[in-house]
Backbone as XML, in Angstrom:
<?xml version="1.0"?>
<chain id="A" units="angstrom">
  <residue number="1" name="UNK">
    <atom name="N" x="47.018" y="58.768" z="38.828"/>
    <atom name="CA" x="45.635" y="57.700" z="38.220"/>
    <atom name="C" x="46.071" y="57.745" z="36.743"/>
  </residue>
  <residue number="2" name="UNK">
    <atom name="N" x="45.819" y="56.753" z="36.023"/>
    <atom name="CA" x="46.538" y="56.575" z="34.590"/>
    <atom name="C" x="45.176" y="56.619" z="33.390"/>
  </residue>
  <residue number="3" name="UNK">
    <atom name="N" x="44.777" y="57.205" z="33.144"/>
    <atom name="CA" x="43.468" y="57.709" z="31.766"/>
    <atom name="C" x="44.008" y="56.400" z="31.020"/>
  </residue>
  <residue number="4" name="UNK">
    <atom name="N" x="43.026" y="55.624" z="30.543"/>
    <atom name="CA" x="42.901" y="54.643" z="29.156"/>
    <atom name="C" x="41.735" y="54.720" z="28.300"/>
  </residue>
  <residue number="5" name="UNK">
    <atom name="N" x="42.307" y="54.522" z="27.051"/>
    <atom name="CA" x="41.442" y="54.345" z="25.897"/>
    <atom name="C" x="41.890" y="53.120" z="25.328"/>
  </residue>
  <residue number="6" name="UNK">
    <atom name="N" x="40.954" y="52.121" z="25.443"/>
    <atom name="CA" x="40.872" y="50.701" z="24.659"/>
    <atom name="C" x="40.814" y="50.819" z="23.386"/>
  </residue>
  <residue number="7" name="UNK">
    <atom name="N" x="41.639" y="49.718" z="22.800"/>
    <atom name="CA" x="41.647" y="49.500" z="21.409"/>
    <atom name="C" x="41.067" y="51.308" z="20.303"/>
  </residue>
  <residue number="8" name="UNK">
    <atom name="N" x="41.717" y="52.441" z="21.125"/>
    <atom name="CA" x="41.866" y="53.895" z="19.984"/>
    <atom name="C" x="42.887" y="54.374" z="19.584"/>
  </residue>
  <residue number="9" name="UNK">
    <atom name="N" x="44.430" y="53.574" z="18.971"/>
    <atom name="CA" x="45.004" y="54.025" z="18.528"/>
    <atom name="C" x="44.826" y="54.216" z="17.312"/>
  </residue>
  <residue number="10" name="UNK">
    <atom name="N" x="44.912" y="55.105" z="16.298"/>
    <atom name="CA" x="44.464" y="55.612" z="15.088"/>
    <atom name="C" x="45.396" y="54.605" z="14.075"/>
  </residue>
  <residue number="11" name="UNK">
    <atom name="N" x="46.838" y="54.123" z="14.862"/>
    <atom name="CA" x="47.723" y="53.628" z="13.792"/>
    <atom name="C" x="47.851" y="52.287" z="14.149"/>
  </residue>
  <residue number="12" name="UNK">
    <atom name="N" x="47.443" y="51.785" z="15.049"/>
    <atom name="CA" x="47.346" y="50.066" z="15.451"/>
    <atom name="C" x="46.347" y="49.944" z="15.931"/>
  </residue>
  <residue number="13" name="UNK">
    <atom name="N" x="45.489" y="50.438" z="16.250"/>
    <atom name="CA" x="44.047" y="49.640" z="16.547"/>
    <atom name="C" x="44.449" y="49.544" z="18.535"/>
  </residue>
  <residue number="14" name="UNK">
    <atom name="N" x="45.564" y="49.891" z="18.877"/>
    <atom name="CA" x="46.179" y="49.438" z="20.382"/>
    <atom name="C" x="45.502" y="50.439" z="21.326"/>
  </residue>
  <residue number="15" name="UNK">
    <atom name="N" x="45.669" y="50.041" z="22.767"/>
    <atom name="CA" x="45.322" y="50.902" z="24.340"/>
    <atom name="C" x="45.952" y="52.197" z="24.272"/>
  </residue>
  <residue number="16" name="UNK">
    <atom name="N" x="45.487" y="53.179" z="24.259"/>
    <atom name="CA" x="46.295" y="54.267" z="24.694"/>
    <atom name="C" x="46.279" y="54.730" z="25.966"/>
  </residue>
  <residue number="17" name="UNK">
    <atom name="N" x="47.286" y="55.345" z="26.724"/>
    <atom name="CA" x="47.253" y="55.815" z="28.145"/>
    <atom name="C" x="47.742" y="56.816" z="27.784"/>
  </residue>
  <residue number="18" name="UNK">
    <atom name="N" x="47.274" y="58.051" z="29.099"/>
    <atom name="CA" x="47.669" y="59.407" z="28.952"/>
    <atom name="C" x="49.193" y="59.332" z="29.680"/>
  </residue>
  <residue number="19" name="UNK">
    <atom name="N" x="50.077" y="60.027" z="29.693"/>
    <atom name="CA" x="51.066" y="60.251" z="29.869"/>
    <atom name="C" x="51.687" y="61.651" z="29.991"/>
  </residue>
  <residue number="20" name="UNK">
    <atom name="N" x="52.970" y="62.088" z="30.685"/>
    <atom name="CA" x="53.123" y="63.336" z="30.978"/>
    <atom name="C" x="54.631" y="63.492" z="31.267"/>
  </residue>
  <residue number="21" name="UNK">
    <atom name="N" x="55.148" y="64.608" z="30.323"/>
    <atom name="CA" x="56.650" y="64.962" z="30.833"/>
    <atom name="C" x="56.903" y="66.090" z="30.889"/>
  </residue>
  <residue number="22" name="UNK">
    <atom name="N" x="57.882" y="66.626" z="30.557"/>
    <atom name="CA" x="58.396" y="67.894" z="30.839"/>
    <atom name="C" x="57.801" y="68.766" z="29.657"/>
  </residue>
  <residue number="23" name="UNK">
    <atom name="N" x="57.515" y="68.354" z="28.811"/>
    <atom name="CA" x="56.920" y="68.773" z="27.294"/>
    <atom name="C" x="55.319" y="69.228" z="27.368"/>
  </residue>
  <residue number="24" name="UNK">
    <atom name="N" x="54.341" y="68.039" z="28.291"/>
    <atom name="CA" x="53.235" y="68.297" z="28.495"/>
    <atom name="C" x="52.677" y="66.890" z="28.823"/>
  </residue>
  <residue number="25" name="UNK">
    <atom name="N" x="51.898" y="66.999" z="28.094"/>
    <atom name="CA" x="50.184" y="65.874" z="28.430"/>
    <atom name="C" x="50.227" y="65.189" z="27.131"/>
  </residue>
  <residue number="26" name="UNK">
    <atom name="N" x="50.038" y="64.082" z="27.157"/>
    <atom name="CA" x="49.918" y="63.338" z="25.440"/>
    <atom name="C" x="49.549" y="62.070" z="26.101"/>
  </residue>
  <residue number="27" name="UNK">
    <atom name="N" x="48.738" y="61.092" z="25.037"/>
    <atom name="CA" x="48.667" y="59.864" z="24.953"/>
    <atom name="C" x="49.671" y="59.016" z="24.045"/>
  </residue>
  <residue number="28" name="UNK">
    <atom name="N" x="50.157" y="58.006" z="24.619"/>
    <atom name="CA" x="50.654" y="57.289" z="24.014"/>
    <atom name="C" x="50.105" y="55.864" z="24.124"/>
  </residue>
  <residue number="29" name="UNK">
    <atom name="N" x="50.419" y="55.173" z="22.672"/>
    <atom name="CA" x="49.880" y="53.623" z="22.764"/>
    <atom name="C" x="50.479" y="52.852" z="23.437"/>
  </residue>
  <residue number="30" name="UNK">
    <atom name="N" x="50.073" y="51.793" z="23.567"/>
    <atom name="CA" x="50.776" y="51.105" z="24.519"/>
    <atom name="C" x="51.439" y="49.883" z="23.845"/>
  </residue>
  <residue number="31" name="UNK">
    <atom name="N" x="50.812" y="49.465" z="22.311"/>
    <atom name="CA" x="51.402" y="48.708" z="21.733"/>
    <atom name="C" x="52.320" y="48.878" z="20.809"/>
  </residue>
  <residue number="32" name="UNK">
    <atom name="N" x="52.208" y="50.222" z="19.976"/>
    <atom name="CA" x="53.357" y="50.889" z="19.300"/>
    <atom name="C" x="53.839" y="51.653" z="19.134"/>
  </residue>
  <residue number="33" name="UNK">
    <atom name="N" x="53.785" y="52.428" z="20.628"/>
    <atom name="CA" x="54.300" y="53.367" z="21.162"/>
    <atom name="C" x="54.144" y="54.770" z="20.552"/>
  </residue>
  <residue number="34" name="UNK">
    <atom name="N" x="53.774" y="54.959" z="20.034"/>
    <atom name="CA" x="53.605" y="56.164" z="19.065"/>
    <atom name="C" x="52.324" y="57.244" z="20.070"/>
  </residue>
  <residue number="35" name="UNK">
    <atom name="N" x="53.061" y="58.264" z="20.166"/>
    <atom name="CA" x="52.184" y="59.556" z="20.879"/>
    <atom name="C" x="51.672" y="60.535" z="19.779"/>
  </residue>
  <residue number="36" name="UNK">
    <atom name="N" x="50.167" y="60.740" z="21.022"/>
    <atom name="CA" x="49.375" y="61.465" z="20.181"/>
    <atom name="C" x="49.191" y="62.771" z="20.949"/>
  </residue>
  <residue number="37" name="UNK">
    <atom name="N" x="48.711" y="63.997" z="20.315"/>
    <atom name="CA" x="48.525" y="64.984" z="21.145"/>
    <atom name="C" x="46.989" y="64.922" z="21.767"/>
  </residue>
  <residue number="38" name="UNK">
    <atom name="N" x="46.994" y="64.831" z="22.999"/>
    <atom name="CA" x="45.091" y="64.795" z="23.646"/>
    <atom name="C" x="44.454" y="65.706" z="23.006"/>
  </residue>
  <residue number="39" name="UNK">
    <atom name="N" x="44.439" y="66.840" z="22.278"/>
    <atom name="CA" x="43.522" y="67.633" z="21.071"/>
    <atom name="C" x="42.972" y="66.520" z="20.336"/>
  </residue>
  <residue number="40" name="UNK">
    <atom name="N" x="43.938" y="65.471" z="19.451"/>
    <atom name="CA" x="43.586" y="65.151" z="18.691"/>
    <atom name="C" x="42.692" y="63.606" z="18.711"/>
  </residue>
  <residue number="41" name="UNK">
    <atom name="N" x="43.138" y="63.002" z="20.092"/>
    <atom name="CA" x="42.413" y="61.965" z="20.263"/>
    <atom name="C" x="41.492" y="62.124" z="20.754"/>
  </residue>
  <residue number="42" name="UNK">
    <atom name="N" x="41.007" y="63.260" z="21.454"/>
    <atom name="CA" x="39.349" y="63.567" z="22.231"/>
    <atom name="C" x="38.839" y="63.852" z="20.870"/>
  </residue>
  <residue number="43" name="UNK">
    <atom name="N" x="39.431" y="64.210" z="19.938"/>
    <atom name="CA" x="38.719" y="65.127" z="18.607"/>
    <atom name="C" x="38.032" y="64.022" z="17.923"/>
  </residue>
  <residue number="44" name="UNK">
    <atom name="N" x="38.859" y="62.654" z="17.589"/>
    <atom name="CA" x="38.545" y="61.439" z="17.272"/>
    <atom name="C" x="37.628" y="60.767" z="17.888"/>
  </residue>
  <residue number="45" name="UNK">
    <atom name="N" x="37.622" y="61.041" z="19.314"/>
    <atom name="CA" x="36.621" y="60.334" z="19.923"/>
    <atom name="C" x="34.994" y="60.887" z="19.798"/>
  </residue>
  <residue number="46" name="UNK">
    <atom name="N" x="35.218" y="62.212" z="19.733"/>
    <atom name="CA" x="34.325" y="62.750" z="19.175"/>
    <atom name="C" x="33.540" y="62.503" z="18.193"/>
  </residue>
  <residue number="47" name="UNK">
    <atom name="N" x="34.048" y="62.675" z="17.582"/>
    <atom name="CA" x="33.930" y="61.964" z="16.185"/>
    <atom name="C" x="32.848" y="60.476" z="15.747"/>
  </residue>
  <residue number="48" name="UNK">
    <atom name="N" x="33.979" y="59.594" z="16.436"/>
    <atom name="CA" x="33.159" y="58.583" z="16.678"/>
    <atom name="C" x="32.145" y="58.209" z="17.591"/>
  </residue>
  <residue number="49" name="UNK">
    <atom name="N" x="32.011" y="59.306" z="18.682"/>
    <atom name="CA" x="30.549" y="59.274" z="19.060"/>
    <atom name="C" x="29.435" y="59.985" z="18.535"/>
  </residue>
  <residue number="50" name="UNK">
    <atom name="N" x="29.824" y="61.070" z="17.896"/>
    <atom name="CA" x="28.586" y="61.489" z="16.745"/>
    <atom name="C" x="28.154" y="60.253" z="16.064"/>
  </residue>
  <residue number="51" name="UNK">
    <atom name="N" x="29.395" y="59.917" z="15.369"/>
    <atom name="CA" x="29.063" y="58.536" z="14.414"/>
    <atom name="C" x="27.994" y="57.495" z="14.670"/>
  </residue>
  <residue number="52" name="UNK">
    <atom name="N" x="27.881" y="57.185" z="16.097"/>
    <atom name="CA" x="27.729" y="56.190" z="16.942"/>
    <atom name="C" x="26.306" y="56.933" z="16.829"/>
  </residue>
  <residue number="53" name="UNK">
    <atom name="N" x="26.216" y="57.860" z="17.419"/>
    <atom name="CA" x="24.625" y="58.797" z="17.981"/>
    <atom name="C" x="23.951" y="58.718" z="16.596"/>
  </residue>
  <residue number="54" name="UNK">
    <atom name="N" x="24.407" y="59.035" z="15.417"/>
    <atom name="CA" x="24.064" y="58.997" z="14.008"/>
    <atom name="C" x="23.369" y="57.395" z="13.608"/>
  </residue>
  <residue number="55" name="UNK">
    <atom name="N" x="24.262" y="56.524" z="13.611"/>
    <atom name="CA" x="23.496" y="55.274" z="13.613"/>
    <atom name="C" x="22.300" y="54.666" z="14.458"/>
  </residue>
  <residue number="56" name="UNK">
    <atom name="N" x="22.642" y="54.858" z="15.762"/>
    <atom name="CA" x="21.288" y="54.933" z="16.558"/>
    <atom name="C" x="20.183" y="55.265" z="16.309"/>
  </residue>
  <residue number="57" name="UNK">
    <atom name="N" x="20.662" y="56.773" z="16.094"/>
    <atom name="CA" x="19.384" y="57.443" z="15.170"/>
    <atom name="C" x="18.915" y="56.472" z="13.918"/>
  </residue>
  <residue number="58" name="UNK">
    <atom name="N" x="19.555" y="56.686" z="13.248"/>
    <atom name="CA" x="18.901" y="56.035" z="11.898"/>
    <atom name="C" x="18.043" y="54.839" z="12.342"/>
  </residue>
  <residue number="59" name="UNK">
    <atom name="N" x="18.654" y="53.628" z="13.177"/>
    <atom name="CA" x="18.107" y="52.448" z="13.425"/>
    <atom name="C" x="16.792" y="52.441" z="13.745"/>
  </residue>
  <residue number="60" name="UNK">
    <atom name="N" x="16.691" y="54.006" z="15.004"/>
    <atom name="CA" x="15.414" y="54.010" z="15.509"/>
    <atom name="C" x="14.315" y="54.054" z="14.622"/>
  </residue>
  <residue number="61" name="UNK">
    <atom name="N" x="15.026" y="54.855" z="13.593"/>
    <atom name="CA" x="13.440" y="55.552" z="12.569"/>
    <atom name="C" x="13.490" y="54.279" z="11.740"/>
  </residue>
  <residue number="62" name="UNK">
    <atom name="N" x="14.281" y="53.194" z="11.266"/>
    <atom name="CA" x="13.895" y="52.182" z="10.769"/>
    <atom name="C" x="13.219" y="51.025" z="11.210"/>
  </residue>
  <residue number="63" name="UNK">
    <atom name="N" x="13.362" y="50.891" z="12.924"/>
    <atom name="CA" x="12.823" y="50.335" z="13.324"/>
    <atom name="C" x="11.240" y="50.801" z="13.784"/>
  </residue>
  <residue number="64" name="UNK">
    <atom name="N" x="10.822" y="52.183" z="13.721"/>
    <atom name="CA" x="9.777" y="52.977" z="14.070"/>
    <atom name="C" x="9.400" y="52.802" z="12.916"/>
  </residue>
  <residue number="65" name="UNK">
    <atom name="N" x="9.322" y="52.869" z="11.396"/>
    <atom name="CA" x="9.259" y="52.496" z="10.453"/>
    <atom name="C" x="8.454" y="50.781" z="10.165"/>
  </residue>
  <residue number="66" name="UNK">
    <atom name="N" x="9.490" y="50.340" z="10.558"/>
    <atom name="CA" x="8.796" y="49.020" z="10.723"/>
    <atom name="C" x="7.661" y="48.804" z="11.588"/>
  </residue>
  <residue number="67" name="UNK">
    <atom name="N" x="7.000" y="49.399" z="12.349"/>
    <atom name="CA" x="6.383" y="48.887" z="13.189"/>
    <atom name="C" x="4.845" y="49.301" z="12.858"/>
  </residue>
  <residue number="68" name="UNK">
    <atom name="N" x="5.049" y="50.392" z="11.632"/>
    <atom name="CA" x="3.807" y="50.519" z="11.013"/>
    <atom name="C" x="2.525" y="49.757" z="10.161"/>
  </residue>
</chain>
């Protein structure tokens, strides 16, 4: 089973897939062929998720304030 991250390549915005060879596992961009360590991509994904959660929280506060 191939694991994909859509539009997550930090370099070109392309799609990443999980690959493996004798050196280990890593992500490869389907469009630009750049290779990334798993830890790096997963750290970026976690940061993006935290930013999205903070943005949602800000919007909820703004909506709650507008209802008063």
